[in-house]
MARLO-593900 format. One record per residue (C-alpha): residue in three letters; y, z, x. Coordinates in steps of 0.02 Angstrom, whole numbers, plus 32768, in hexadecimal, padded with zeros to 4 digits. Each point is the difference from the previous one (the first is absolute). Layout:
% residues N
+------+------+------+------+
! code !   py !   pz !   px !
+------+------+------+------+
!  ala !    Y !    Z !    X !
...
+------+------+------+------+
% end
This chain:
% residues 270
+------+------+------+------+
! code !   py !   pz !   px !
+------+------+------+------+
!  met ! 8006 ! 7FFA ! 8002 !
!  asn ! 80AF ! 7FDA ! 8038 !
!  phe ! 805B ! 80AA ! 7FFD !
!  gly ! 809A ! 7F9F ! 8064 !
!  asp ! 8078 ! 8083 ! 8051 !
!  ile ! 7FCF ! 808D ! 7F88 !
!  pro ! 7FB3 ! 8068 ! 8086 !
!  gln ! 80A1 ! 8000 ! 805B !
!  arg ! 807D ! 8002 ! 7F78 !
!  gly ! 7FA0 ! 806C ! 7F7B !
!  met ! 7FEF ! 7FD4 ! 7F40 !
!  val ! 802E ! 804C ! 7F60 !
!  leu ! 7F98 ! 8009 ! 7F68 !
!  leu ! 805A ! 8032 ! 7F54 !
!  gly ! 7F83 ! 803A ! 7F91 !
!  cys ! 7F53 ! 802D ! 8029 !
!  gly ! 7FB2 ! 7FEF ! 7F4C !
!  lys ! 7F5F ! 7F91 ! 7FDB !
!  met ! 8033 ! 7F62 ! 804D !
!  gly ! 8076 ! 804A ! 808F !
!  gly ! 7F74 ! 8078 ! 802A !
!  ala ! 7F7C ! 7F69 ! 7FF3 !
!  met ! 806B ! 7F96 ! 8071 !
!  leu ! 8024 ! 809F ! 807B !
!  glu ! 7F41 ! 801A ! 8019 !
!  gly ! 7FDE ! 7F51 ! 8024 !
!  trp ! 8083 ! 7FF8 ! 807E !
!  leu ! 7FC4 ! 80AB ! 805B !
!  ser ! 7F46 ! 7FB3 ! 7FF8 !
!  gln ! 802E ! 7F62 ! 805A !
!  gly ! 8060 ! 805B ! 8087 !
!  leu ! 80AA ! 8027 ! 7FE3 !
!  pro ! 802E ! 809C ! 805A !
!  ala ! 801A ! 8086 ! 7F7C !
!  gly ! 809E ! 804B ! 805C !
!  thr ! 8061 ! 7F61 ! 7FE9 !
!  val ! 7FF7 ! 8017 ! 7F3D !
!  his ! 807D ! 8063 ! 7F96 !
!  val ! 7FDA ! 8024 ! 7F50 !
!  ile ! 8093 ! 802C ! 7F7C !
!  asp ! 7FA5 ! 8046 ! 7F74 !
!  pro ! 8003 ! 80AF ! 7FAC !
!  asn ! 7F5D ! 7FFB ! 7FC0 !
!  ala ! 7FA4 ! 7FAF ! 808E !
!  pro ! 7F42 ! 801A ! 800B !
!  glu ! 7FC8 ! 8080 ! 8084 !
!  trp ! 7F97 ! 7F93 ! 805B !
!  val ! 8094 ! 7F92 ! 803C !
!  ala ! 8045 ! 808C ! 805D !
!  ala ! 7F59 ! 8039 ! 8047 !
!  arg ! 7FEC ! 7F53 ! 8047 !
!  gly ! 8095 ! 8019 ! 8069 !
!  val ! 808D ! 7F9E ! 7F8E !
!  his ! 80A1 ! 804D ! 7FF0 !
!  val ! 802B ! 8036 ! 7F5A !
!  asn ! 80B5 ! 8026 ! 7FBB !
!  ala ! 802B ! 801A ! 80B7 !
!  asp ! 8085 ! 7FB6 ! 806C !
!  leu ! 8003 ! 7F37 ! 7FF0 !
!  pro ! 8010 ! 7F8F ! 808C !
!  ala ! 80A0 ! 7FCE ! 8033 !
!  his ! 7FDA ! 7F3C ! 7FFD !
!  pro ! 7F54 ! 7FEE ! 7FA8 !
!  ser ! 7FAF ! 7F49 ! 8010 !
!  ile ! 7FD0 ! 8008 ! 7F3F !
!  val ! 8034 ! 8053 ! 7F67 !
!  ile ! 7F70 ! 8003 ! 7F74 !
!  val ! 804E ! 802C ! 7F55 !
!  ala ! 7F66 ! 802D ! 7F92 !
!  val ! 804A ! 8065 ! 7F6F !
!  lys ! 8009 ! 7FD1 ! 7F51 !
!  pro ! 8084 ! 7F9D ! 7FC7 !
!  gln ! 804B ! 80A7 ! 7F90 !
!  met ! 800B ! 806E ! 80AD !
!  met ! 8068 ! 7F76 ! 8063 !
!  gly ! 80AB ! 8053 ! 7FCE !
!  glu ! 7FCF ! 8096 ! 804C !
!  ala ! 7F8D ! 7FC9 ! 8080 !
!  leu ! 8073 ! 7F7D ! 8065 !
!  pro ! 8088 ! 8063 ! 802E !
!  ala ! 7F7D ! 8045 ! 8091 !
!  ile ! 7FFD ! 7F60 ! 8050 !
!  gln ! 80A3 ! 7FB0 ! 7FD3 !
!  gly ! 8034 ! 8021 ! 80B8 !
!  phe ! 7F7C ! 7F76 ! 8040 !
!  gly ! 8055 ! 7F76 ! 7FA8 !
!  lys ! 8076 ! 7F77 ! 8050 !
!  gly ! 7F9C ! 7FFC ! 80A3 !
!  asp ! 7F4A ! 7FAE ! 8043 !
!  thr ! 7F9E ! 808C ! 7FA9 !
!  val ! 7FA2 ! 7F97 ! 7F7B !
!  phe ! 7FE3 ! 804F ! 7F48 !
!  leu ! 7F62 ! 7FE0 ! 7FB3 !
!  ser ! 7FF7 ! 8028 ! 7F47 !
!  ile ! 7F5A ! 7FF7 ! 7FA2 !
!  ala ! 8064 ! 8057 ! 7F58 !
!  ala ! 7FD8 ! 7F96 ! 7F63 !
!  gly ! 8093 ! 7FB7 ! 7FA8 !
!  thr ! 8087 ! 8027 ! 807E !
!  lys ! 804C ! 7F50 ! 804B !
!  ile ! 8047 ! 7FE0 ! 80AF !
!  ser ! 80AE ! 7FED ! 7FC4 !
!  ala ! 7FE9 ! 80B5 ! 7FC7 !
!  phe ! 7FCD ! 803E ! 80B1 !
!  glu ! 8088 ! 7F93 ! 8047 !
!  ala ! 808C ! 8057 ! 7F99 !
!  val ! 7FC4 ! 80AA ! 804C !
!  phe ! 7FD6 ! 7FE1 ! 80B8 !
!  gly ! 8073 ! 7F69 ! 800C !
!  asp ! 7FF2 ! 7F4F ! 7FED !
!  gln ! 7FEB ! 7FE1 ! 80B3 !
!  thr ! 7F5A ! 8064 ! 8003 !
!  pro ! 7F5A ! 7FBC ! 8019 !
!  ile ! 7F91 ! 801C ! 7F61 !
!  val ! 7F5D ! 7FD2 ! 7FCB !
!  arg ! 7FB3 ! 8019 ! 7F50 !
!  ala ! 7F50 ! 8005 ! 7FDB !
!  met ! 7F8F ! 8009 ! 7F6C !
!  pro ! 7F5A ! 804F ! 8023 !
!  asn ! 7F75 ! 801B ! 7F83 !
!  thr ! 7F9E ! 80B1 ! 7FCD !
!  pro ! 7F59 ! 7FD3 ! 8053 !
!  ala ! 8073 ! 8013 ! 80AA !
!  ala ! 7FE0 ! 80B9 ! 7FE6 !
!  ile ! 7F48 ! 7FD2 ! 8038 !
!  gly ! 802E ! 7F76 ! 8086 !
!  gln ! 7FD3 ! 7F71 ! 7F87 !
!  gly ! 80A8 ! 7FD4 ! 7FC2 !
!  ile ! 8075 ! 7F60 ! 801C !
!  thr ! 80AA ! 800D ! 8011 !
!  ala ! 8082 ! 7F80 ! 7FFA !
!  tyr ! 80AF ! 8007 ! 8066 !
!  cys ! 80A3 ! 7FAC ! 8021 !
!  gly ! 8095 ! 802C ! 806A !
!  asn ! 80B1 ! 7FEA ! 7FF8 !
!  ala ! 8066 ! 7F93 ! 8074 !
!  his ! 801B ! 8080 ! 807B !
!  ala ! 7F41 ! 8023 ! 800F !
!  asn ! 7FC3 ! 7FAB ! 8093 !
!  gln ! 7F5F ! 7FC3 ! 8043 !
!  gly ! 7FD4 ! 808F ! 8057 !
!  gln ! 8025 ! 8079 ! 7F7A !
!  leu ! 7FA3 ! 7F8B ! 7F77 !
!  glu ! 7F67 ! 8018 ! 806D !
!  leu ! 801D ! 80B2 ! 8028 !
!  ser ! 8004 ! 801A ! 7F34 !
!  arg ! 7F65 ! 7F86 ! 7FDE !
!  ser ! 7FA4 ! 8057 ! 8086 !
!  leu ! 8023 ! 80B3 ! 7FBA !
!  leu ! 7FD5 ! 7FBB ! 7F51 !
!  ser ! 7F5F ! 7FBC ! 8035 !
!  ala ! 7FC0 ! 80AF ! 802B !
!  val ! 7FD5 ! 8008 ! 7F46 !
!  gly ! 7FC0 ! 7F41 ! 7FD3 !
!  lys ! 802B ! 7F56 ! 8009 !
!  thr ! 80B8 ! 7FC1 ! 8003 !
!  val ! 8061 ! 7F68 ! 7FC5 !
!  ala ! 80B1 ! 7FC2 ! 8038 !
!  leu ! 806E ! 7FD1 ! 7F6C !
!  glu ! 806E ! 7F65 ! 8010 !
!  ser ! 8094 ! 806A ! 7F9B !
!  glu ! 8018 ! 80A4 ! 7F9F !
!  asp ! 8008 ! 7F96 ! 7F5C !
!  gln ! 7F3A ! 800D ! 800E !
!  ile ! 7FE6 ! 80AD ! 8003 !
!  asp ! 8001 ! 8011 ! 7F3B !
!  ala ! 7F6C ! 7F7A ! 8000 !
!  val ! 7FAB ! 8067 ! 807D !
!  thr ! 801C ! 8099 ! 7F9A !
!  gly ! 7FBA ! 7FB3 ! 7F6A !
!  val ! 7F52 ! 7FB5 ! 805B !
!  ser ! 7FDD ! 8089 ! 8089 !
!  gly ! 806C ! 8089 ! 7FDC !
!  ser ! 7FCD ! 801F ! 7F55 !
!  gly ! 7F65 ! 7FA3 ! 801B !
!  pro ! 7F94 ! 8091 ! 801C !
!  ala ! 8014 ! 8040 ! 7F56 !
!  tyr ! 7FCB ! 7F60 ! 7FB8 !
!  val ! 7F58 ! 800B ! 8054 !
!  phe ! 7FF2 ! 80B9 ! 7FDE !
!  his ! 8006 ! 7FCA ! 7F4D !
!  met ! 7F81 ! 7F80 ! 8009 !
!  ile ! 7F92 ! 808A ! 804F !
!  glu ! 801E ! 8066 ! 7F57 !
!  thr ! 7FF3 ! 7F68 ! 7F88 !
!  leu ! 7F57 ! 7FBB ! 806A !
!  thr ! 7FC1 ! 80B3 ! 7FE0 !
!  glu ! 801D ! 8001 ! 7F5E !
!  ala ! 7FB5 ! 7F63 ! 7FDC !
!  gly ! 7F66 ! 8034 ! 804E !
!  val ! 7FF7 ! 80A0 ! 7F92 !
!  ala ! 801F ! 7F9A ! 7F63 !
!  gln ! 7F6E ! 7F97 ! 8035 !
!  gly ! 7F89 ! 80A4 ! 8012 !
!  leu ! 801A ! 8043 ! 80AD !
!  pro ! 8021 ! 80BB ! 802D !
!  arg ! 80BB ! 8015 ! 8033 !
!  gln ! 7FD1 ! 803C ! 80A5 !
!  met ! 7F96 ! 7F58 ! 802F !
!  ala ! 807C ! 7F90 ! 7FBA !
!  thr ! 808B ! 8059 ! 8056 !
!  glu ! 7F97 ! 7FEC ! 8096 !
!  leu ! 7FDD ! 7F52 ! 7FF8 !
!  ala ! 80B1 ! 7FD2 ! 7FD2 !
!  val ! 8049 ! 805B ! 80AD !
!  ala ! 7F75 ! 7FA4 ! 8060 !
!  thr ! 8011 ! 7F66 ! 7FB0 !
!  val ! 80C6 ! 7FEE ! 801F !
!  ala ! 7FF2 ! 8058 ! 80A9 !
!  gly ! 7F74 ! 7F82 ! 8038 !
!  ala ! 8058 ! 7F67 ! 7FB6 !
!  gly ! 809C ! 802C ! 8056 !
!  ala ! 7FBD ! 801B ! 80A1 !
!  leu ! 7F9A ! 7F4D ! 7FF1 !
!  ala ! 80A2 ! 7FB6 ! 7FE3 !
!  ala ! 8051 ! 803D ! 8086 !
!  gln ! 7F7B ! 7FD2 ! 808A !
!  ser ! 7FCE ! 7F62 ! 7FC3 !
!  ser ! 8046 ! 7F54 ! 8038 !
!  glu ! 7FF3 ! 7FC2 ! 7F52 !
!  gly ! 807D ! 801B ! 7F86 !
!  ala ! 7FF1 ! 806F ! 7F59 !
!  ser ! 7FE9 ! 7F61 ! 7F96 !
!  gln ! 7F71 ! 7FC5 ! 8069 !
!  leu ! 7FAD ! 80A8 ! 7FFE !
!  arg ! 8015 ! 8002 ! 7F48 !
!  val ! 7FA5 ! 7F5F ! 7FF0 !
!  asn ! 7F7D ! 8034 ! 807B !
!  val ! 7FD6 ! 8093 ! 7F96 !
!  thr ! 7FFF ! 7F90 ! 7F54 !
!  ser ! 7F5F ! 7FA7 ! 7FD3 !
!  pro ! 800F ! 7F75 ! 7F70 !
!  asn ! 7FE6 ! 8052 ! 7F6A !
!  gly ! 7FDA ! 80B4 ! 8043 !
!  thr ! 803F ! 80A2 ! 7FD6 !
!  thr ! 8097 ! 7FF3 ! 8076 !
!  gln ! 803D ! 7F56 ! 7FB0 !
!  ala ! 7FDE ! 805E ! 7F49 !
!  ala ! 8088 ! 8091 ! 803D !
!  leu ! 8086 ! 7F8E ! 805B !
!  glu ! 8002 ! 7F84 ! 7F6E !
!  val ! 803E ! 8096 ! 7FB0 !
!  leu ! 806B ! 8048 ! 808B !
!  met ! 804F ! 7F54 ! 8026 !
!  asp ! 8045 ! 7FCD ! 7F5A !
!  pro ! 8098 ! 7FAC ! 8026 !
!  glu ! 805B ! 8067 ! 7F71 !
!  asn ! 7FAD ! 80A6 ! 7FF9 !
!  gly ! 7FA6 ! 8014 ! 80A8 !
!  phe ! 8024 ! 8034 ! 80A7 !
!  pro ! 8077 ! 7F66 ! 8043 !
!  ala ! 8078 ! 8016 ! 7F64 !
!  leu ! 7FE7 ! 80D3 ! 8004 !
!  met ! 801E ! 8006 ! 80C6 !
!  gln ! 8097 ! 7F86 ! 7FF3 !
!  arg ! 8063 ! 8079 ! 7F8B !
!  ala ! 7FC9 ! 809F ! 804A !
!  val ! 8047 ! 7FC2 ! 80A7 !
!  ala ! 80A6 ! 7FBB ! 7FAE !
!  ala ! 800D ! 80A7 ! 7FAA !
!  ala ! 7FF9 ! 806F ! 809F !
!  thr ! 8070 ! 7F74 ! 8065 !
!  ala ! 8085 ! 800D ! 7F7C !
!  arg ! 7FFF ! 80BF ! 8006 !
!  ser ! 8011 ! 8005 ! 80B6 !
!  arg ! 8093 ! 7F8F ! 7FF1 !
!  glu ! 8051 ! 806F ! 7F83 !
!  leu ! 7FE6 ! 80A2 ! 8069 !
!  gly ! 803A ! 7FB3 ! 8096 !
!  ala ! 80A5 ! 7FB4 ! 7FA4 !
+------+------+------+------+
% end
C-alpha cells in the first residue's frame, strides 16, 4: 500500500465509527505506523489507543492527509478542529455521504485539495467498493494516496466528475440494501413453498453470496453467467420469465429503484 509521506508528516482521522474504524484497521494491518495516526473522536473504540494510535491528543502541525469520516449532521461541530489545515498542501479526503466538495471548499478554502469518496457498507468487512473524485487542486499524488487508503476496505473506482456521485449512491451506496431485501424476499418465497424458515434463510444467503463471488471472479459477464445456468424450458427459465418481464420484472423495478435513490441523493446534496 502507498502511504506517501504519511510516515513523515502524519495523518488525521476525524471520526472512528464503523467505516472510519474499518479503514484504520486496514491501514494498520497493511503496515501504517500507528504512531503516525491521530484520531479525533470522543467515542473512539478502546482498541484504537491500545494499538498505539494517538486519540484526542495534540495533532501534527502539517499532516499529509485528513480523513473526514463523521456523519453529515455532525459536520458543523466537528470541522472546526481541522479547519486550520486548509489552504495548504494537506489533502482532505471525505467519506461523508451527501456533502459536496464545494461545501468543504467553503470551510477550508477554495485552494484546498479535496477528495470526495462514496464507500458502501461491505467496506466494514473489507469487501466494499468506493468511488472517488477530487477537486482541481488535488494533484495526482494526492489522488493516488487517497485511492490507496480507500483500497484498504475494498475496490476503488475513479469518477470523471463529482456529478456521478449521485448515480454511484443509487447503485453501490444504497445497493447493499437492495441485496439484503432480495435475501429477505427469496427467504419468504422459499417458506411459501414449504421450506423451514431457517433452511430457506441459509439457502438464500449462501446463494446470493456465492453468486456474487462467482460474478466477481469470473471472466464472463453477468448476462453470460445467467445464460450458463438457464437450461431451455427448465426451472430457471420458468423463473426468469417472471423476473425479466419488461413491465413488472427486475429490469423496470431496478430502473425505478436506482432512479429514486439517485434523485434523493441529489436532493440531499442540494
